N, C-alpha and C positions, 0 to 999 in steps of 0.2 A: 601694455602688451608684453614688454620685457618682464614685468613683474609677474604676469600670469604664467609666462613660460618658466620662470624660476620656481614659482609656486608648484606648477605641474611637475617639474623635475624633482623637487623635494618630495612631493607626494608619491611619485613613482618609486623613488629610492626607498622611502619608508615602507611602501607596500612590498618591495622586493626583500628588504631586511626582515619584515614581519613574516613573509612566506618562508624565508630561510630558517628563522627561529622556530616557526611552527613545524617545519620539516625535521628539525633537530630534536623535537619532542618525541623520542622513540617510544613505540608501544609494542605490545606483544599479546598473544592470546593466552587465556587461562581456560582450560577445558578438562573434562573428565567424565566419569560415570558415577551415578548415585544409586546405591543399592541398599537393601534392607540388611541391617547388621546381623540378624539371626537367620533369615531364610536365604539371603543372597539375591533375592529377586530385584529386578530393576524397578525404580520408582519414578514414574512420570509426574510432571506438574510441580516439581520442587522449585521454590523461588530461590534463585541465586543472586545475591546482591553484593556488588563491590562497595565497600564502606569508606574507601578513600577517594578523595577527589570528586569525580562526577557521581553523585549518589543516584543518578537516574540510570546508571549502568546496571540494569536488572534483566535477567533472563529466566526462563522456565525450562526445566529439563524436558526432553521429548519423550515419546512413548517407550524408548529404549533406555531411559534414564540418563541420556547424554546431555551435556550442557556445554556452551561455549560463550565466554566473555571475551569480546573483541575490543581492540584498541585500549588495552589496559596499560597505563603508564608504567615504565620500568621503575624499579625500586622496590620498596616494601609496601605491601597492601594487606588489608583485612577483607575477608569474604565471609558472608553469612549465608547459611543454608537453612531454609525453613519449609516445613510442610505440615499441614494440619494433621494432628494425631501422632506426630513424631517429635522427639526431643530435638531442638535446633542444634546445629553444629556451627561453631565459630572458629575459623582458622585465622590466626593473627600473624602479622609481620612476615608474610610469605615473600620470598625473593622472586621478583619477576625480572628476567634478564632478556636482553635483545637476541642472544645467540640461540636460545632454545625456548620452545613453548613450555609453559608450566602445566604438566599433566597432574591433576589433583583429583583422585578418586575418593569418594566420601561414602561412609556407611552411616545411615540414620537408624536410630533405635526407636522402635514404636513405644509410645507412652501408654501406660496402663490406664491412667486417669486422663480426663480432658484437660488440655493445657489452656489455662486462662491468661497467664502472663508469661512472656518470653524471657527467660533468664539466661541470656547469652554469655554473661561474664563468668558464671560459676558452673552451671550444669554442663555447659558445652565446652569445657576447657580441653585443650589439645594434649593433655598429659595422660589421657586414658589409653590403656593397651588395646591392641587389635582384638585380642581374645577377650570377649566380654564376660567370660566365665571365670577369669582370673581376678579375684577380688583384692589381692594384695601380693607383695613380693614379686612384682612384675614391672619391668622398665620398658618403655616404648622407645626404640632406637630409630629416630627419624633422621635420615642422612642429611637433610637440609639443616637440621638443628645441631646434631652432634658433630658434624664435620668442622664446626667452628672451634672445637676444643683444641687447645694446644697440646702437642706431644703425642697425638694419636696415630700419626702416619697413615691416615685414611683406613685404619684397621678396625673392624667391627669389635674384636675382642678388647682392644685397647680403649675403644670408646666405652664399652660396658664397664671397664675397670674404674671409671670415674664415679660410679654410683656406690651407694652405701652397701656395706657388707661384702664388697668384692675387692680383692687384693691381687695385683699382678705377681706372678711367681718370680719375676726378674726382668731386668731391662732388655735382655737379649732375646727373650721369647715372649709370646703372647698368651701362654697358659695363665689361667686365672683361678684363684682360690676363692670359693664362695662359702662364706660363713664357716671357715675352718676346715672345709672338706677338701679331699684330694682333687686335683684337676681332672682326674680320670672319671669323676662322677658327672661330667658335663655330657649332655645330649646335643648333638648337632642335627638340625632338621632343615632341609631346604625344599621349598615348594611342597611341603607336607610329607616328604620321605626322609628317612634317616640316612645320613651320609657319613663316610669315614672322616677322619681328621682333615679339615680343609686348609692345610697349611703346608708350605714348602718346608722340607727338612723335618717333617713330623714323623716320628717313629711309630710303628704299628702298636696300637693300644693307647697311644698318647692322645691328648686333646688340643695341643697347641704346637707352635713352631715359631721360628724367627720372623717369617713373612707370610702373611695371609694370602691365599689364593682368591678368596672372596673379595670382590672389587666394590668399593663403596659407590662407584658411579653406576653400578648395575642393580643395586638393592633399592627396594622401596621400604616403607615403614614396616619395622619388624619388632618382635617381642623377645625379651630375655627374662627368664624366670629364675628366681633365686631360692625357691622353696615352696612346698605344699601346692604344686601345680595340679591343674585339673586332670581328670582320668584319661584324657586322650594322649597324655605324655607318659611314656614308660621307658624302662631300661635306663634309668638315671636316678642318682641319689642326691645330687647337689644343685644342678641348674640345667636349664634347657634353652638353647637358641632356636627360635622359630622364625627362620629367615624367609623373606619373600623377594623374588626378583621382579623388577618392574617390567611392564610391557614396553616395547618400542613404540615410537610415534607412528600412528597409522594413517596420517594425513600428509606428512612431508618428510623428506630425508634430512637428517641432522647428523653432524659429525662432532667428535670430541677428540682432542689430542692433549696429552699430558706428559710431562717429564719431571722427574724428581727422584727421591731416595728409592722408591719402589721400582723405578725403571722407566723406559719409554713405553707409552701407551697410546693406542689408537682405537677409536670406537666409531661405529656407524649404526644407524637405526633408521627405519622408515617403513612405508607401506609396500606391499608387493605390487600393487597397481593402484591407479587412481579410483577405480571402481570397487576395490576390495577393502574391507575393514581389517584384513589380516596384516600383521606387522612382524618385523624381525628386529633383533638387536644383537650385535656381536662386538666383543671387545677383546683385544689382544695386547699382551704386555711382555716386554723382554727386559731382563735385568741390565742395569748400567752401573752397578756398584764398582766396576773396574775403573770408571771415570773418577769416582770419588777417591779411590785408592791412589790413582795417579796424581791427584791434587794434594795428597798427603793427609787426607781426612780419614781418621780411623773410625770404624763403625763397631768397635767393641770386641773384635776377634781377629787374629792375624791370618785371615784367609778371605778369598774372594768368592762368595757364593754365586753360582751361575744358575739361572732359572728362567722359565717362561711359562705363561699360562694364558688360558682363553676362557671366556664365558659367553654364553649365548642364550637367547630365548626367542621362540617363535610362537606367536599367538594367533589362532585361527578360529574366530567366531563364525558360526554358520547361520543361515536363515532357516526358519522352520524348526523341526523337532530334532535335528541332529545333535544340537548342543555345541559345546566349545571344546576345541582341541588345543593343546599346548605341548611344545617340545622344548626342553631346556637342558642345559648342561654346563659343567665347569671341568677344567682339566689343567694339570700342571706337571712339569718335570723339573727336577733340580739336582744339582751336583756340587759337592764341595770337598776339598782336601784339607784336613786338619793335621798338619805335620809338626809334631813336637820337635822333631829332629832339626827343623829349619827355623824355629821361632827364635826371636831375639830376647835378650835379657829383659825381664819385666813383663813380657807378653804372656798371655795364657790362651789355652784352647779349651774347648768343651771336654776334651778327653783327659785321661789320667796322664800324669807325668811319665815320660818315657814311652809314649805310644803315638804312632802315626795311624791316622784313620782316613779312609776314603768313604764318602757317604753319598749315595744316590737314592732318590725317592721319586716315585711317580704316583699321581692320583688322578682319577677320572670319575665323573658322574654324568650320566645321561638319563633323562626321564621323559616319559610320554604320559600326558594326562588327558582324560576325557571327563567332562562335566556336563550332566544333562538334568534338566528340571523335569521331575516326574509330575508334579503339580505346580501351581503358582507359589506354593510355600514349602516345597520339599525338593531336594536334589540328591542325585547319586553321583559321586565322584570316584573315579578309579585311576590310579597312577601305577605304571610299571616302570621300574628303573634298573639300570645296571651300573654298579659302582665298584671300584677296586683301588687298591694301592699296592705298591711294590717297593721293597727295600733291597738295596744291593750295597752291603757294607763289608769292608775288610779292615782288619786291624793288624798292624805290624808292631812288634816289640823293638824298641830302639836300645841297643846295648849302652850301658852307662859310660863306658870308656871310649865309645865311638870307634873302637878298633875293629869291630866286626860289622858285617852287613846286617841290616834289619831282616827279621824273619817273620813270616805270617803266623799269627797265633789264633785268629778268629775270622770266621767267614759266615755271612748271613745273606742268603738269596731266598727271599720269601715273597710270595704273592698271595693276596687275599681278594676274592671277588664275591660281591653280594648281588644276588638276584632278588629283587623286592617287588611286592605287590601291596598297595595300600588302597583299601576300599572304605569309603565313608558314605553313610546315609544320614542326611540331616533333615529334620522336619520341624517346622514352626507351626504349632497348632493354633496359637493366637498370641496376643501380646504378653500373656502370662507364662505360657508353656512352650519350651523348645527342647527337643531331644536329639541326640546324636549317638550313633553306634558306628563302630569301625573295626576293621580287621587289618593287621599288619603282619605280613609274612616275609621273612628274610631267610633265603637259603644262602649259606655261607660256604663257599668253596675255597679251600686253601691248598697251597703247595709250599710248605715251610721246610726249609733246609738251613739249619743253624748248627754250627759245630765249633769246637775249640781244640787246640793241640795240647795234649797232655804230655808233659815231660816225664811223668811217672811211667806211663805206658808207652811212651815214644810213638804215639799214634793219635789220630783224630778221633774224638769222642763226640757223640751227638748231644746237643742241648735240646733241639727239637728236630724231629724227622717224621713228618706227617704229610700225607697227601690224601685228601678226602673232603668230606663236607658234613655240615649239620644244619639244622633249621631252628630259628627262633620264631615262635608264634606269639603274637600279641593281639588281644581283643579288648574292647572297652565299650562301655555304655554310660552315658551321662545325661542328666536331665537338669534343665535350668527353669526355675520357678520364680516368678516375680509377681507376688500377690498385689503389691502396690508399687508406686514409683519410689518409695522409700526403702523397700525391702527386696533383697535379691538372695536367693538360696540356690546352691548347686549341690547335687549329689551324683556319685558315680562309682564305678568299679572297673578296675583294670586287671586283666589276666595275662600271665606270661608263662611260657614253657620253653625250655631248652631241650631239644631232642637228644643232644649229645649224651646227657646223663640222666634225663628225666626230671630235672629240677623244674618245679612250677610253683606258682603263688597267685593268690587272689588278693588284690589290694583295694580296700575301700578308700574313697576320697569324699570330702564334704567341705563346704564353705558357706558363709553367710556374711552379708554386708547390710548395714542399717544406716540410713542417712538421718543423723540427729537433727540437722537443719539443712538448708539448701547449700550451706558452705562446709558442713562437717559430717564425717561419717566414721563408723567403727567397723572393723571386719575381723573375722576369725576363720582360719582355714586349717585343715588337718588332713593327714592322709598317710598311708603306708606306701613306701617307694622301694623298689629293688633294682638291682643291676647285675647282669652277667659280667664276668671279668673279661679282660682282653683274651681272645682265644688262645694266644700263645701261653697264657698261664695254665690252661687246662692241658696243654700238649707238651709241657716240659718233661724231659726224660730224667729219671733218677738212674744213674750209672752205678752198677755193682762191680765188685772186684773180679767176678768171673766173666766180665765183659758183656753181660746182659744189661738191659735197661727197661724201666717200667714207667708209665705215665701216672705218677702217684697223685697228681692234682686233678685227674680227669673227673672225679665225682664231686668236686666242690659245688656247694649250693650257692645261690645268689647272696650277695650282701644286701642287707635290709635296713631301712631307716624310717622311723616314724617322725613326721614333721608336724609341729604345731606352731602357728604364727598368729599373733594378735596385733592388729594395726589400727592406727588413728590417723585420719587425713583431714586437714583444715585448709581451705582456700582463704587465706587472710585477706586477699583482694582478688581482683580479676587477673592479676599477673603473678601473685606471690603465693606459694604453697608451702605449708609445713606438714611434714609426715614423720611419724615414728612407728617402728615395728619392733616387737620383741619376739624371740623365737626359742624353741627348744627342739633338739633332735636327739632321738635315742637310736643308736646304731647297734646292730647285732648281726651275728653270723658272718663276721668279717674273717677272711682267711688269715691265719697266723701260723707261725712255726712253733711247735711244742717246745717249751723250755727256754725260749729266747724272747727278746723284745720285739722281734720282727712282726710287722703287720702290714698288710697291703693298704691299710688306711693312710700310710705315709708315702705311697707310690706317687711319683711325680715331683718329689722334693728336689730331685737333681735331674740332670739331662739324661742320665743313664737309668734305664729300667732294670731294677735288681731282680734277677731270676732266682727264685727260691722254690725248691720242690718240697714234697711231703707236707703240704699245708693242710690245715683243718679249719672248719668253720666254728671256732670257739671264741673269736675275738669280739669285743664290744667297744663302744665309745659314746661320747656325748658332746654335743655342740650347743652352746647357749649364748645369747647375746641380746643387745639392744642397739637400735640404729636411729639416728636423727638426720633429717634432711630439711634444709631450707632451699627453695628453688624459685628463682624469678625468671619467668618466661621472657624472651626478648621483647622489650618494649621501651619506648623513649630512648632508643639507641644503645641500650645495654642489657646485659643479662648476668646472672650469677648462679652458681650451684655450690652449696656448702653442705657437707655431710660428715658425720662422725659415727664410728661403729666401735663398740666395746664388746669383746667376746672372749669365751674360754672354750678351748678345744682339747679334749682328753681322749685317750684310748687305752685299752687293756690288751697287751700282747699275749704271746703263748706262755709267758711265765707268770701270768696272773697279776702283774703289777700295773697299776694305773699311772700313766705318764702324760706329759704334754705331747700332742701330735707335733710333727715337724712344721705344721702350718699355724701353730698357736702364737701369733704375734701379739695377741691381746687387744690391740687397737689399730684403727686406721682413720685417717683424717684427710679430706680433700677440700680444697677451695679452688673453684674455677670462676672465671669471669671474663667479660669482654665488652668493648665499646666500639661503636661505629661512628666515624667522622664523615659526614656527608659533604664532600667537596663540591659536588654539583649533582644534578639529576642523573648524571651518567657515570660519575666516579665516586667511589667510596673507599676510605682507608679504614682498616680494622686492626685492633690491638686486642690480643687475648693472652691470658696467663693461666697457669695451673701450678698450685703448690700441693704436694702430696707428702704425707708423713705416715709412717706405720712402725709398729714394733719390729725390732730386729729379728732376722731369721734365726731360727733354732738350728743347732748343729751338733754333730757327734765329735767329741774330742779325741784327738789322736793319742795313742800311747807311744811317745817318741822313742823310748828305749827299745821297745819291742819292734817298732817299725824299722829302726836302724839295723837291729840284729837280723830281721827277716828280709830286709831289703825291699819292703813293700808296706803299704799303709795298713796299720793295725789300730783299731779303735779301742778306746777305754769304755767298756760297757757299764761302768759304775755310775755314769752321769748322762744317761741317754736323754737327749733333748732338754736337759736342764739349763744349758747355757744358751745365751743369745748374743748375736753380734750387736753392735751399736745400732740404735734406731735409724731407720731409713728416712732420708729427706731428699726432696728434689723439687726444683723450681724450673718450669718451662715457660718460654715466652714465644709468641707468634705475632708477626706483623703481616698484614695482607693488603692487597690493593686490587679492587675490582673495577673494571672499566668496560662500559658498553659503547660500542659503535653501532652503526645502523643495523647490521645483521650478525654481529660478532660480539662475543663476550670474552674478555681476557681476565684471568685471575693469576696474580703473582702472590706468592707467600714465602716467608722466611721464618722457619720454625727452629728455635734453638732449644734443645733439650739439655737439662741439667746446666743451666746458664751459670751457676756458681761453681761448677766442676767439683761438686762434693764427691768424695771418695766413699761410696757406700760399699760395704764389704759384701761380696757375693758368696764366697766359700773359702775354706782352708784346704790346701793340698799338701801332701807329703812329697817332697822332691828327693827321690832316692839318690840322685846324682851327687847332691851336696849334704844329704842327711839332715835336712831342715824342713820345718813347716812354714809354708808361705801363704800369705793372704792374696786372694784375687778379688778384683773389684768390678762393680757393675759399670754401666755406661757412664763415661765422663762427659765433658762438654762436647756437644754434638749438634752442629748446625746443619739444617736441611733446607734446601731450596726447592720450590715447586712452581711450575708454570702450567696453566691449563687454558685451553682455548676451546670454545664451543661456537658452532655456527651451523 
């Protein structure tokens, strides 16, 4: 009897322990919507199978294309999506966390031929871009994949800079140089509409800044194109960001909190009601760099930037024939004081020696989209948006002997507002043929007031003084033809017209991709691309001795560039990919100054945009190179990305002499990798690294004697961009810890940039106070801590 009681007690205890252990096996939902890659139509009846653990976890998508996998164990999982008549999609090593549902939207591509054997390891790899018409020179930026990279600071531009052919312009900013082109050639597109420079402290006309307003927590899978892009992308000559914001969770409320280098951040998302499928998502961030400064950590410049930003998206699907409505937006304000008069010995500012600058910028974008299916295979999408940016800049000259007060010599109070309409009609005729036509209209309203104080005239003279507006029209048509599953052809045309001066151009685009085997393919893409210049360039005033001024740049034509890209892609295994691309770009009609080496092709080489009037469209240039990439998708607890680019970038200025561009570093090399140590089902330790090397930055040499005599910087024009600084090297390391509790996910990360504290030269400056040339360096040893909580 006593034995039975003891046996019963032990049995009860084991049952209790077992129930506790089972309760601690946390699970989460994985759900989303499945649509046709070409028509956007919802696909019912798709088999969705979890390939990890319980292989019986299989569901079918409903009549609206929605699916839900329930009780998915937390950790990394593989999911297969299959449907008769469509190429299967295989998503590998997805992170399922307890704090948030994994929302995974899938696009299936209809097969031209009947599928007899499912090739999930090769044809359905997850490296393909969102835009199925981009056959090469396109990187898919998946936040879940790219946020692992060391040294990116959760910045989409810095993430893109890890790939072949892309070089960051410097550690302090996120401007990127694509295949030797100026950073000004980048197109920024959010939710299908063109947007201004989405960065804090970004000047008008620039494409980057120190801190991105775009938040990686709000973005979904997006594309970045580095050349020969399809006809739907215009007004860009080097690259295009096609960014998408994710929808908020439409079934339950979820929260995100984060603190780190970029600031304090709070986010909330959820449904408007339990009965509604509409959802919202909003995220707010406020800078906390002052805390780092108080701890004695330098972030590369002797000033504390103050900024805050917000991002939101509202998704409102409707029943019946009304279609889908979306409201989205981003906004940010920023302010900084760069005071040369207060800097300590050895410190540097973005400004010239002997200058105090206050710099304030604002940016905002708000858009409203309506998408309606006309038939089961065609839709019409219309987006209206309002975007703008403001610069408020003043510059004071600091006397060398510090015996006099500073006096203001430059003022810039400029506002640019864009009113945009983007209309797209897309029709999939069948598995072989899909067409898309679109119209993009941007009315640009500006109020530019920029002036400097002239000691000669003892008066203020205008640099830009304009209030008014102009319109940029863009239209395109493109057709996708896939005669077999092995061949894909795209053809299209893009038209662009600037009302300000009547400039217009027709740009043909074409591409083809051929699958040699199920693992290998070759591709060829070519096209003519053009870009209007920053509006401030057209509005610059040429001041004459009689006190009058004329806008001598007003009639400048677009810069034009012919791209040709040849690519080869080989999936060496289900996880490892080799890719190589070689390219040639012929650039013409670049604005230059007659009789000098100046060309707008070098704009963006420094933080200061050089204003030059009386420009003409007679400049030319060439970019050519070859790129190699080895990439292992995360599997067996590790990943790596190795790429090398070798290139040559030349330009011809207004004096007819061919020279290196300011961006001709000749090579770049990146090695990234990481490993995950699974401590338990709920805890993971991650280690990631990045090593980057590139050719040294080209620079203009000072004429020291002339500079001393004139008490200002004077350059030696006999060796323009012939000299380079020492090659750039940087090693970054990141350690992370991810922990799941019942309904909360914690992420801790410690990211150390330039762990060896290498002194990479950024630029040379002439210090008039001591009559010497000094070197200023890029970011040194820089540790960054991040904590993120999701629940």
